[in-house]
Residue frames relative to the residue before (quaternion, step in Angstrom):
aa qw qx qy qz dx dy dz
M 1.0000 0.0000 0.0000 0.0000 0.00 0.00 0.00
D 0.4593 -0.6620 0.5108 0.2999 3.62 -0.91 0.83
T 0.5864 -0.5886 0.4194 0.3657 3.59 -1.06 0.73
A 0.6599 0.5302 -0.3095 0.4333 3.57 0.97 -0.84
Q 0.7215 0.4610 -0.2423 0.4563 3.55 1.18 -0.48
K 0.4544 0.7018 -0.4639 0.2931 3.60 1.16 -0.09
E 0.1159 -0.7939 0.5963 0.0277 3.54 -0.92 1.00
I 0.5963 -0.5388 0.4413 0.3992 3.56 -1.23 0.39
A 0.0403 0.8091 -0.5843 0.0477 3.59 -0.84 0.90
T 0.3992 0.6970 -0.4940 0.3329 3.57 0.80 1.03
P 0.4564 -0.6922 0.4784 0.2894 3.59 -0.88 0.89
S 0.1792 0.7994 -0.5551 0.1435 3.58 -0.84 0.87
S 0.3417 -0.6941 0.5966 0.2132 3.52 -1.09 0.80
P 0.6998 -0.4530 0.3122 0.4556 3.63 -1.18 0.21
S 0.6926 0.4869 -0.2947 0.4432 3.59 0.87 -0.91
T 0.6880 0.4692 -0.2985 0.4662 3.58 0.90 -0.90
T 0.6111 0.5396 -0.3521 0.4598 3.58 1.05 -0.66
A 0.6554 0.5235 -0.3097 0.4477 3.54 0.91 -0.93
K 0.6934 0.4773 -0.2792 0.4620 3.58 0.91 -0.91
K 0.7202 0.4698 -0.2542 0.4428 3.53 0.89 -0.99
N 0.8106 0.3036 -0.1263 0.4845 3.55 0.83 -1.00
G 0.4538 -0.7033 0.4493 0.3124 3.58 1.25 -0.02
A 0.1190 -0.8406 0.5257 0.0533 3.56 0.49 1.20
T 0.5246 -0.6236 0.4857 0.3163 3.51 -1.13 0.77
K 0.5973 -0.5886 0.4052 0.3642 3.56 -1.00 0.79
G 0.8050 0.2513 -0.2136 0.4930 3.54 -0.91 1.01
T 0.7306 0.3332 -0.2236 0.5525 3.60 1.28 -0.01
K 0.5642 -0.6261 0.4355 0.3161 3.55 -1.27 0.37
Y 0.8018 0.3110 -0.1020 0.5000 3.53 1.08 -0.76
S 0.6174 -0.5805 0.4056 0.3426 3.50 -1.31 0.40
K 0.6628 -0.4720 0.4005 0.4212 3.52 -1.33 0.23
E 0.6333 0.5481 -0.3291 0.4361 3.56 0.95 -0.87
Q 0.6817 0.4931 -0.2949 0.4529 3.55 0.93 -0.89
Y 0.6628 0.5029 -0.3138 0.4574 3.59 0.89 -0.89
L 0.6781 0.4774 -0.3023 0.4700 3.58 0.93 -0.81
S 0.5946 0.5530 -0.3585 0.4606 3.57 1.15 -0.59
W 0.6565 0.4969 -0.3040 0.4793 3.58 0.91 -0.90
Y 0.6772 0.5106 -0.2940 0.4407 3.54 0.84 -1.03
T 0.6669 0.5142 -0.3013 0.4474 3.56 0.91 -0.93
L 0.6758 0.4897 -0.2998 0.4623 3.57 0.89 -0.91
M 0.6653 0.5014 -0.3143 0.4553 3.60 0.88 -0.89
L 0.6664 0.4894 -0.3036 0.4736 3.57 0.97 -0.84
R 0.6135 0.5429 -0.3480 0.4559 3.59 1.03 -0.73
I 0.6665 0.4911 -0.3023 0.4725 3.59 0.90 -0.89
R 0.6533 0.5282 -0.3179 0.4394 3.58 0.90 -0.93
R 0.7074 0.4528 -0.2717 0.4698 3.59 0.80 -0.97
F 0.6002 0.5451 -0.3609 0.4609 3.59 1.08 -0.63
E 0.6951 0.4796 -0.2815 0.4556 3.56 0.83 -0.97
E 0.6216 0.5282 -0.3420 0.4666 3.58 1.03 -0.70
R 0.6674 0.4802 -0.3014 0.4828 3.59 0.99 -0.81
A 0.6088 0.5464 -0.3479 0.4581 3.59 1.10 -0.65
L 0.6395 0.5174 -0.3181 0.4714 3.58 1.00 -0.80
M 0.6378 0.5211 -0.3202 0.4681 3.57 1.00 -0.82
A 0.6659 0.5027 -0.2996 0.4626 3.57 0.94 -0.91
Y 0.6244 0.5284 -0.3412 0.4630 3.58 1.06 -0.69
G 0.6491 0.5229 -0.3085 0.4584 3.56 1.01 -0.82
Q 0.6934 0.4401 -0.2539 0.5110 3.57 1.19 -0.61
Q 0.4434 -0.7263 0.4052 0.3341 3.57 1.41 0.06
D 0.3810 0.6835 -0.5186 0.3445 3.55 1.13 0.67
V 0.7210 0.2578 -0.1681 0.6208 3.56 1.27 -0.54
R 0.0273 -0.8153 0.5781 -0.0183 3.58 -0.85 0.95
G 0.6559 0.4975 -0.3787 0.4229 3.53 -1.30 0.14
F 0.7477 -0.3462 0.2801 0.4926 3.56 -1.18 -0.52
C 0.0697 0.7829 -0.6159 0.0538 3.56 -1.11 0.67
H 0.0253 -0.8011 0.5957 -0.0518 3.57 -0.53 1.23
V 0.1791 -0.8294 0.5224 0.0842 3.59 -0.39 1.18
Y 0.4812 -0.7109 0.4751 0.1931 3.52 -1.28 0.71
I 0.3331 0.7860 -0.4768 0.2094 3.58 1.28 0.13
G 0.7454 0.3195 -0.2910 0.5076 3.55 -0.68 1.19
Q 0.7435 0.4145 -0.2061 0.4826 3.59 1.15 -0.61
E 0.3319 0.8128 -0.4435 0.1803 3.58 1.30 0.09
A 0.6176 0.5753 -0.3520 0.4046 3.59 1.05 -0.70
V 0.5773 0.5849 -0.3784 0.4259 3.58 1.15 -0.54
A 0.6842 0.4768 -0.2844 0.4730 3.58 0.80 -1.00
A 0.6675 0.5165 -0.3075 0.4395 3.59 0.92 -0.91
G 0.7015 0.4774 -0.2730 0.4533 3.59 0.86 -0.95
I 0.6176 0.5367 -0.3437 0.4608 3.57 1.08 -0.66
E 0.6975 0.5079 -0.2902 0.4140 3.56 0.74 -1.06
S 0.6825 0.4987 -0.3064 0.4377 3.60 0.92 -0.82
A 0.6936 0.4753 -0.2746 0.4664 3.60 1.21 -0.37
L 0.6305 0.5473 -0.3331 0.4382 3.60 1.24 -0.18
I 0.3405 -0.7082 0.5731 0.2324 3.55 -1.32 0.19
E 0.6743 -0.4795 0.3628 0.4287 3.54 -1.28 0.29
G 0.7462 0.3747 -0.2845 0.4710 3.56 -0.86 0.95
D 0.5445 0.5801 -0.4109 0.4451 3.57 1.23 -0.29
G 0.2723 -0.7763 0.5490 0.1478 3.57 -1.09 0.70
I 0.1648 -0.7570 0.6213 0.1173 3.53 -1.33 0.29
V 0.0141 0.7448 -0.6670 -0.0135 3.52 -1.14 0.75
T 0.0042 0.8249 -0.5629 0.0528 3.58 -0.88 0.88
A 0.6467 -0.5272 0.4010 0.3783 3.55 -1.36 -0.11
Y 0.7739 -0.4051 0.2544 0.4150 3.58 -1.22 -0.42
R 0.6124 0.4712 -0.3782 0.5098 3.66 1.17 -0.23
Q 0.2770 0.8582 -0.3556 0.2454 3.49 0.69 1.17
H 0.3823 0.7304 -0.4992 0.2669 3.61 1.17 0.05
G 0.6927 0.4970 -0.2828 0.4394 3.57 0.85 -1.00
T 0.6400 0.5181 -0.3248 0.4652 3.57 1.00 -0.79
A 0.6566 0.5145 -0.3052 0.4594 3.57 0.96 -0.85
I 0.6548 0.4954 -0.3098 0.4794 3.59 0.95 -0.85
G 0.6201 0.5353 -0.3333 0.4667 3.57 1.05 -0.71
R 0.6421 0.5332 -0.3070 0.4574 3.57 1.11 -0.72
G 0.6257 -0.5408 0.3511 0.4389 3.59 1.16 -0.52
V 0.4120 0.6688 -0.4999 0.3647 3.58 1.25 0.14
S 0.4263 -0.7261 0.4733 0.2590 3.60 -0.70 1.02
T 0.5782 -0.5926 0.4290 0.3612 3.55 -1.14 0.59
K 0.5871 0.5603 -0.3720 0.4505 3.60 1.14 -0.49
E 0.6810 0.4781 -0.2860 0.4752 3.58 0.86 -0.98
A 0.6586 0.5201 -0.3046 0.4505 3.55 1.01 -0.86
M 0.6816 0.4807 -0.2922 0.4680 3.58 0.88 -0.93
A 0.6422 0.5228 -0.3254 0.4565 3.57 0.96 -0.81
E 0.6241 0.5310 -0.3399 0.4614 3.57 1.08 -0.66
L 0.6302 0.5234 -0.3317 0.4680 3.58 1.01 -0.76
Y 0.6812 0.4741 -0.2725 0.4868 3.56 1.08 -0.74
G 0.4459 -0.7052 0.4435 0.3274 3.59 1.26 -0.18
K 0.4259 0.7273 -0.4400 0.3099 3.58 1.15 0.60
S 0.6295 -0.5808 0.3756 0.3541 3.56 -1.19 0.56
T 0.6514 0.5094 -0.3125 0.4675 3.59 1.23 -0.37
G 0.4312 0.7107 -0.4515 0.3243 3.58 1.28 0.13
I 0.7087 -0.4870 0.3039 0.4102 3.55 -1.25 0.39
V 0.7682 0.1469 -0.1390 0.6075 3.62 1.19 -0.44
K 0.6484 -0.6032 0.2875 0.3648 3.52 1.03 1.02
G 0.6791 -0.5195 0.2848 0.4333 3.56 1.11 0.66
K 0.5729 0.6297 -0.3590 0.3826 3.58 1.26 0.05
G 0.7033 0.4884 -0.2624 0.4450 3.59 1.21 -0.33
G 0.2346 -0.7938 0.5251 0.1976 3.54 0.99 -0.83
S 0.8404 -0.2735 0.1609 0.4393 3.52 -1.34 -0.26
M 0.7728 0.4178 -0.2020 0.4328 3.58 0.91 -0.87
H 0.7868 0.3759 -0.1429 0.4682 3.57 1.17 -0.46
F 0.1227 0.7652 -0.6117 0.1590 3.58 0.61 1.12
F 0.0358 0.7740 -0.6316 0.0265 3.57 -1.24 0.51
S 0.0827 0.7951 -0.5975 0.0629 3.58 -0.97 0.81
R 0.3008 -0.7644 0.5470 0.1613 3.54 -0.35 1.25
E 0.6063 0.5879 -0.3454 0.4093 3.57 1.01 -0.85
N 0.7736 0.3294 -0.1582 0.5177 3.56 0.98 -0.89
K 0.4070 -0.7267 0.4489 0.3236 3.58 1.33 0.19
Y 0.4005 0.6679 -0.4968 0.3830 3.49 0.96 1.06
F 0.1313 -0.8559 0.5002 0.0064 3.55 -0.32 1.30
G 0.7377 -0.3919 0.2092 0.5084 3.58 1.09 0.72
G 0.6189 -0.0714 0.7415 -0.2492 1.53 -2.52 0.50
N 0.3597 0.7099 -0.5411 0.2719 3.64 0.15 1.26
G 0.3894 -0.7877 0.4430 0.1777 3.55 -0.73 1.11
I 0.6619 0.4828 -0.3096 0.4827 3.60 1.18 -0.44
V 0.5062 -0.6847 0.4301 0.2998 3.58 -0.72 1.07
G 0.8510 0.1295 -0.1353 0.4906 3.55 -0.73 1.14
A 0.4735 0.7065 -0.4348 0.2959 3.61 1.22 -0.21
Q 0.6456 0.5481 -0.3227 0.4227 3.58 1.11 -0.62
I 0.5462 0.6509 -0.4031 0.3398 3.61 1.16 -0.42
P 0.7001 0.4076 -0.2929 0.5079 3.66 0.79 -0.78
I 0.5839 0.5623 -0.3773 0.4479 3.60 1.12 -0.60
G 0.6877 0.4796 -0.2794 0.4679 3.58 0.86 -0.96
T 0.6130 0.5407 -0.3430 0.4628 3.56 1.08 -0.69
G 0.6536 0.5077 -0.3020 0.4732 3.56 1.04 -0.77
I 0.6252 0.5244 -0.3352 0.4709 3.58 1.03 -0.76
A 0.6516 0.5079 -0.3082 0.4717 3.57 0.98 -0.86
F 0.6254 0.5307 -0.3362 0.4629 3.58 1.01 -0.77
A 0.6291 0.5404 -0.3298 0.4509 3.58 1.02 -0.79
E 0.6287 0.5249 -0.3338 0.4668 3.59 1.04 -0.75
K 0.6492 0.5043 -0.3082 0.4787 3.58 1.00 -0.80
Y 0.6496 0.5317 -0.3066 0.4487 3.55 0.95 -0.92
R 0.7209 0.4311 -0.2337 0.4896 3.57 1.03 -0.82
R 0.3792 -0.7575 0.4485 0.2852 3.57 1.35 -0.06
T 0.3108 0.7298 -0.5405 0.2805 3.59 0.89 0.93
N 0.4844 -0.6305 0.5101 0.3281 3.55 -1.33 0.00
N 0.5150 0.6761 -0.3889 0.3555 3.56 1.28 0.21
L 0.2197 -0.7447 0.6149 0.1379 3.50 -1.34 0.40
C 0.3082 -0.7151 0.5830 0.2320 3.55 -1.30 0.14
V 0.2886 -0.7289 0.5991 0.1627 3.54 -0.88 1.02
V 0.1090 -0.7980 0.5926 0.0103 3.56 -0.67 1.17
M 0.0717 -0.8444 0.5307 -0.0175 3.57 -0.23 1.30
F 0.0780 0.7783 -0.6189 0.0713 3.56 -1.10 0.74
G 0.4988 -0.6655 0.4710 0.2942 3.56 -1.24 0.36
D 0.7023 -0.4627 0.3270 0.4311 3.55 -1.31 0.13
G 0.6075 0.5509 -0.3609 0.4440 3.59 1.12 -0.53
A 0.6756 0.4940 -0.2853 0.4670 3.58 0.99 -0.84
A 0.5224 0.6418 -0.4115 0.3819 3.59 1.23 -0.31
R 0.6752 0.4709 -0.2907 0.4877 3.61 1.24 -0.30
Q 0.5113 0.6696 -0.4091 0.3504 3.60 1.26 0.01
G 0.5491 -0.6351 0.4365 0.3232 3.57 -1.04 0.76
A 0.5810 0.6010 -0.3729 0.4026 3.58 1.10 -0.64
L 0.5895 0.5738 -0.3654 0.4356 3.58 1.13 -0.62
W 0.7047 0.4745 -0.2744 0.4505 3.56 0.80 -1.03
E 0.6381 0.5146 -0.3286 0.4691 3.57 1.00 -0.74
S 0.6641 0.5060 -0.2991 0.4620 3.57 0.96 -0.89
W 0.6681 0.5059 -0.3073 0.4510 3.57 0.90 -0.89
N 0.6229 0.5436 -0.3468 0.4430 3.58 1.00 -0.74
M 0.6852 0.4635 -0.2792 0.4875 3.56 0.91 -0.92
A 0.6575 0.5376 -0.3173 0.4219 3.58 0.91 -0.92
M 0.6904 0.4568 -0.2825 0.4846 3.58 0.94 -0.82
T 0.6238 0.5419 -0.3403 0.4488 3.59 1.04 -0.70
W 0.7709 0.3473 -0.1675 0.5071 3.55 0.98 -0.94
K 0.3366 -0.7684 0.4769 0.2623 3.60 1.32 -0.11
V 0.1697 0.8087 -0.5415 0.1547 3.57 0.82 1.01
P 0.5020 -0.6768 0.4534 0.2906 3.61 -1.07 0.68
A 0.2854 0.7604 -0.5222 0.2600 3.56 0.48 1.25
L 0.1614 -0.7419 0.6428 0.1013 3.54 -1.05 0.87
Y 0.1609 -0.7999 0.5752 0.0578 3.55 -0.39 1.26
I 0.0322 -0.8051 0.5915 -0.0305 3.55 -0.80 1.06
C 0.1677 -0.7523 0.6309 0.0887 3.53 -0.82 1.07
E 0.2097 -0.7421 0.6250 0.1208 3.57 -0.68 1.12
N 0.0718 -0.8290 0.5546 -0.0046 3.55 0.00 1.31
N 0.0070 -0.8178 0.5748 -0.0290 3.56 -0.18 1.28
G 0.6702 -0.5719 0.2679 0.3899 3.55 1.26 0.47
Y 0.8085 0.2069 -0.0772 0.5454 3.56 1.19 -0.50
A 0.2189 -0.7079 0.6565 0.1412 3.53 -1.07 0.88
M 0.7525 -0.1546 0.0066 0.6401 3.55 0.00 1.37
G 0.7882 -0.2675 0.1874 0.5216 3.63 -0.40 -1.12
T 0.5863 0.5932 -0.3570 0.4207 3.58 1.27 0.16
S 0.3897 -0.7444 0.4936 0.2245 3.58 -0.65 1.10
V 0.6560 -0.5128 0.3870 0.3962 3.54 -1.26 0.49
Q 0.6398 0.5630 -0.3218 0.4125 3.59 0.99 -0.84
R 0.7158 0.4499 -0.2478 0.4731 3.59 1.17 -0.53
T 0.6452 0.5593 -0.3232 0.4079 3.61 1.22 -0.19
S 0.8061 -0.0289 0.0489 0.5890 3.59 1.14 -0.48
N 0.5283 -0.5982 0.4777 0.3672 3.56 -1.25 0.28
V 0.6291 0.4670 -0.3330 0.5246 3.58 1.29 -0.20
T 0.0193 -0.8372 0.5455 -0.0345 3.56 -0.19 1.27
D 0.6041 0.4840 -0.3633 0.5185 3.60 1.27 -0.17
L 0.2086 -0.8456 0.4800 0.1053 3.55 0.11 1.30
S 0.5382 0.6181 -0.4120 0.3983 3.59 1.21 -0.26
Q 0.6347 0.5550 -0.3208 0.4315 3.60 1.23 -0.40
L 0.4841 0.7080 -0.4256 0.2885 3.58 1.21 -0.29
G 0.6586 0.5334 -0.3173 0.4255 3.59 1.05 -0.65
A 0.5017 0.6942 -0.4143 0.3077 3.59 1.22 -0.37
S 0.6073 0.5825 -0.3524 0.4095 3.59 1.06 -0.69
F 0.7511 0.3507 -0.1906 0.5258 3.57 1.19 -0.54
D 0.4279 -0.6944 0.4480 0.3659 3.60 1.32 0.05
M 0.3439 0.7334 -0.5061 0.2961 3.55 1.08 0.75
P 0.4672 -0.6625 0.4967 0.3098 3.63 -0.77 0.95
S 0.0271 0.8211 -0.5616 0.0981 3.56 -0.74 1.08
E 0.0718 0.7831 -0.6176 0.0138 3.53 -1.25 0.46
S 0.4089 -0.6787 0.5565 0.2500 3.51 -1.33 0.43
V 0.1425 -0.8200 0.5543 0.0056 3.56 -0.91 0.97
D 0.4343 -0.6517 0.5543 0.2819 3.56 -1.13 0.71
G 0.1693 -0.8362 0.5180 0.0612 3.56 -0.43 1.22
M 0.5501 0.6303 -0.3932 0.3815 3.57 1.23 0.25
N 0.7529 0.2213 -0.2207 0.5791 3.60 1.24 0.24
P 0.5345 -0.6756 0.4024 0.3097 3.60 -0.91 0.85
E 0.5671 0.6136 -0.3947 0.3823 3.61 1.09 -0.58
S 0.7071 0.4623 -0.2793 0.4565 3.58 0.75 -1.03
V 0.6310 0.5173 -0.3378 0.4692 3.59 1.04 -0.71
H 0.6385 0.5377 -0.3148 0.4519 3.58 0.92 -0.93
E 0.6891 0.4906 -0.2873 0.4495 3.57 0.84 -0.98
A 0.6681 0.4983 -0.3048 0.4610 3.58 0.93 -0.86
V 0.6627 0.4914 -0.3042 0.4763 3.59 0.94 -0.87
S 0.6194 0.5420 -0.3393 0.4555 3.60 1.04 -0.72
R 0.6522 0.5013 -0.3130 0.4748 3.59 0.95 -0.87
A 0.6707 0.5040 -0.2961 0.4565 3.54 0.90 -0.95
A 0.6621 0.5135 -0.3082 0.4506 3.58 0.92 -0.90
E 0.6212 0.5380 -0.3407 0.4567 3.59 1.02 -0.75
H 0.6400 0.5222 -0.3073 0.4725 3.57 1.01 -0.86
I 0.6904 0.4923 -0.2773 0.4517 3.57 0.86 -1.01
R 0.6932 0.4809 -0.2853 0.4547 3.60 0.87 -0.94
A 0.6076 0.5413 -0.3517 0.4626 3.58 1.23 -0.32
G 0.5529 -0.6486 0.3725 0.3673 3.59 1.28 0.07
K 0.4796 0.7050 -0.4075 0.3269 3.56 1.26 0.33
G 0.6187 -0.5844 0.3380 0.4019 3.57 1.25 0.07
P 0.7963 -0.3659 0.2219 0.4275 3.56 -1.35 -0.11
Y 0.1576 -0.7358 0.6516 0.0958 3.49 -1.41 0.33
Y 0.1791 -0.8000 0.5676 0.0756 3.57 -1.08 0.71
L 0.0673 -0.7834 0.6179 0.0076 3.55 -0.95 1.00
E 0.1797 -0.7151 0.6619 0.1352 3.53 -1.01 0.86
I 0.0933 -0.8061 0.5839 0.0233 3.58 -0.39 1.20
K 0.2406 -0.7991 0.5401 0.1089 3.55 -0.44 1.25
T 0.0881 0.7913 -0.5890 0.1385 3.52 -0.58 1.24
Y 0.2638 -0.7642 0.5660 0.1618 3.59 -1.22 -0.28
R 0.2351 -0.7417 0.6062 0.1644 3.55 -1.05 0.77
Y 0.4019 -0.7374 0.4958 0.2213 3.55 -0.82 1.03
K 0.7111 0.4157 -0.2380 0.5146 3.56 1.12 -0.66
G 0.6763 -0.4761 0.3630 0.4291 3.56 -1.31 0.00
H 0.7462 -0.3668 0.2845 0.4772 3.54 -1.30 -0.03
S 0.7615 -0.0477 0.0419 0.6451 3.56 1.00 -0.88
V 0.7234 -0.4449 0.2850 0.4444 3.57 -1.25 0.08
S 0.6649 0.5038 -0.3087 0.4569 3.60 1.18 -0.41
D 0.6094 0.5707 -0.3321 0.4390 3.59 1.31 -0.09
P 0.2775 -0.7865 0.5269 0.1639 3.65 -0.55 1.08
A 0.3424 -0.7938 0.4493 0.2251 3.59 1.34 -0.07
R 0.2296 0.8078 -0.5100 0.1859 3.58 0.94 0.85
Y 0.5461 0.6182 -0.3892 0.4100 3.58 1.27 -0.04
R 0.6816 0.4405 -0.2816 0.5119 3.61 1.30 0.00
E 0.4459 -0.6624 0.5318 0.2821 3.52 -1.19 0.62
K 0.5777 -0.6067 0.4194 0.3496 3.59 -1.05 0.72
D 0.6265 0.5506 -0.3381 0.4360 3.57 1.06 -0.75
E 0.6134 0.5469 -0.3478 0.4512 3.58 1.08 -0.68
V 0.6650 0.4956 -0.3002 0.4713 3.55 0.88 -0.95
K 0.6625 0.5182 -0.3083 0.4443 3.58 0.90 -0.91
S 0.6234 0.5547 -0.3513 0.4246 3.59 1.00 -0.76
Y 0.6830 0.4461 -0.2867 0.5023 3.57 1.10 -0.63
Q 0.6217 0.5359 -0.3464 0.4542 3.58 1.05 -0.66
D 0.5924 0.5576 -0.3589 0.4576 3.57 1.18 -0.48
R 0.7081 0.3788 -0.2319 0.5489 3.57 1.29 -0.38
D 0.1778 0.8371 -0.5043 0.1155 3.56 1.25 0.39
P 0.4788 -0.7208 0.4176 0.2772 3.62 -0.64 1.08
T 0.6543 0.5003 -0.3326 0.4593 3.60 0.99 -0.71
K 0.6913 0.4754 -0.2834 0.4646 3.58 0.93 -0.86
V 0.6471 0.5128 -0.3222 0.4632 3.59 0.99 -0.82
T 0.6574 0.4938 -0.3107 0.4768 3.59 0.96 -0.82
E 0.6236 0.5305 -0.3381 0.4641 3.59 1.03 -0.74
R 0.6565 0.4992 -0.3132 0.4708 3.59 0.97 -0.82
T 0.6199 0.5429 -0.3353 0.4567 3.57 1.02 -0.80
I 0.6619 0.5146 -0.2943 0.4588 3.55 0.93 -0.93
L 0.7233 0.4418 -0.2534 0.4663 3.59 0.83 -0.97
D 0.6807 0.5104 -0.2975 0.4331 3.58 0.89 -0.94
N 0.7406 0.3841 -0.2144 0.5080 3.59 1.12 -0.64
G 0.4828 -0.7018 0.4162 0.3180 3.56 1.25 0.21
I 0.2832 0.7804 -0.5099 0.2254 3.57 1.15 0.57
A 0.7656 -0.0703 0.0626 0.6363 3.56 1.09 -0.79
T 0.5146 -0.6517 0.4673 0.3034 3.54 -1.24 0.40
A 0.6548 -0.4939 0.3919 0.4167 3.54 -1.29 0.28
E 0.6249 0.5463 -0.3355 0.4456 3.57 1.08 -0.71
E 0.6415 0.5169 -0.3246 0.4648 3.57 1.03 -0.76
L 0.6652 0.4909 -0.3020 0.4748 3.58 0.97 -0.83
K 0.6146 0.5427 -0.3423 0.4588 3.57 1.06 -0.71
A 0.6324 0.5296 -0.3273 0.4609 3.57 1.04 -0.79
I 0.6323 0.5167 -0.3251 0.4770 3.59 1.05 -0.78
K 0.6486 0.5237 -0.3144 0.4542 3.57 0.94 -0.91
N 0.6658 0.5012 -0.3019 0.4631 3.57 0.94 -0.87
Q 0.6428 0.5258 -0.3181 0.4574 3.56 1.02 -0.85
I 0.6635 0.4956 -0.2999 0.4735 3.58 0.98 -0.88
K 0.6239 0.5426 -0.3350 0.4519 3.58 0.99 -0.82
E 0.6719 0.4873 -0.2867 0.4784 3.56 0.94 -0.91
E 0.6416 0.5419 -0.3199 0.4386 3.58 0.97 -0.87
I 0.6924 0.4683 -0.2850 0.4691 3.58 0.88 -0.94
A 0.6111 0.5348 -0.3488 0.4680 3.58 1.06 -0.68
E 0.6545 0.5013 -0.3045 0.4771 3.58 1.00 -0.83
A 0.6308 0.5363 -0.3314 0.4524 3.59 1.05 -0.77
A 0.6561 0.5029 -0.3045 0.4732 3.57 0.98 -0.85
K 0.6453 0.5154 -0.3115 0.4699 3.59 0.97 -0.86
F 0.6331 0.5344 -0.3148 0.4631 3.55 1.02 -0.88
A 0.6716 0.4988 -0.2914 0.4640 3.57 0.93 -0.92
E 0.6635 0.5190 -0.3041 0.4449 3.56 0.92 -0.91
E 0.7510 0.4162 -0.2087 0.4682 3.57 0.97 -0.88
S 0.5445 0.6297 -0.4012 0.3822 3.60 1.22 -0.25
P 0.5146 -0.6609 0.4501 0.3096 3.58 -1.11 0.60
L 0.5303 -0.5898 0.5003 0.3474 3.53 -1.26 0.43
P 0.6137 -0.5474 0.3967 0.4080 3.62 -1.14 0.42
D 0.4778 -0.6422 0.5189 0.3000 3.54 -1.17 0.63
G 0.5343 -0.6526 0.4390 0.3099 3.56 -0.91 0.90
A 0.5980 0.5867 -0.3520 0.4175 3.57 1.16 -0.57
D 0.6704 0.5027 -0.2889 0.4630 3.58 1.24 -0.40
L 0.2955 0.8075 -0.4780 0.1793 3.57 1.28 0.15
Y 0.7861 0.3118 -0.1618 0.5086 3.60 0.91 -0.88
A 0.4597 0.6779 -0.4567 0.3473 3.60 1.25 0.04
D 0.8301 0.2443 -0.2082 0.4560 3.56 -1.22 0.71
N 0.5077 0.6579 -0.4324 0.3500 3.61 1.19 0.06
Y 0.8024 0.0247 0.0235 0.5959 3.58 0.96 -0.86
S 0.4961 -0.6569 0.4775 0.3072 3.57 -1.08 0.67
Q 0.7469 0.2315 -0.1580 0.6030 3.57 1.28 -0.40
P 0.6388 -0.5172 0.3766 0.4273 3.62 -1.12 0.44
Y 0.4071 -0.7102 0.5227 0.2382 3.56 -0.91 0.92
P 0.4023 -0.7837 0.4153 0.2269 3.61 -0.46 1.16
F 0.6982 0.4917 -0.2849 0.4355 3.63 1.13 -0.37
L 0.5479 0.5585 -0.4221 0.4580 3.58 1.25 0.31
T 0.1739 -0.7962 0.5726 0.0889 3.58 -0.85 0.94
């Protein structure tokens, strides 16, 4: 992880955070914590904006799903986890990976398909992976990461660690059979898995209301007696608090926990989606609750930091993303000789 990208990653409830870090008067959390959230959310936002620009210039090709609007989810999750916890997620994953500690240089280079990318240019937008940061993707098949994450959580239980695995999926994947099979096993074996549905309201272009008669996705865990709750995903505080509660339950050996985090993507499903299935007023109503702007107002209105301090953060992020783009542009393409490298730890017997 680049020094400039290190974020706070200590589990804490509002009360313990206030006592330990000296919360600013009128707020639950410390200056350090608020600036950590703000910095990470702004880093993700500016990265995604630059990725969209690069796609328009055809420097980035293929599928590309940006995280703009959902930044508070990644920020709140990371601040509530401890070292050693893992995360696996779906294909809208740049922000989650950056939250994990993947550098913006490695991430941008991967989008460009360069050898300096986080998986050497072989994964592209949907398939980041970082063993160092216990980030297990980035998965392109809807719902495929759910059994993978359940298995990772089982491994933590088998090894008798204190770690958990966050298993993230979208509202569309909530209808996949793999979810129900995984939840049945996870609850039976009491594996340390935190299941998180990032409900941004749409599975591609289909609204939640059109996919099932069950539109309150927080109720899905009831069939398995899995503790569940719905969370406001438009601010990092509420996400942090919910993940902290869930993690405490899981680390106590009580088994899985499920959070439906309600969020919103400002852009279409992917860069090729004009999102004409939504009304402009709907999008604006969420943009009025923009997590980066709301957190900035919280910081300024409560005197947590000055406008000059926030400006310095903005300038630092602007410079960082510009450097990431330059790094990606100047990096070499993968060597064709490496086509089969990293695929298997042993020679694959069916290649001639």
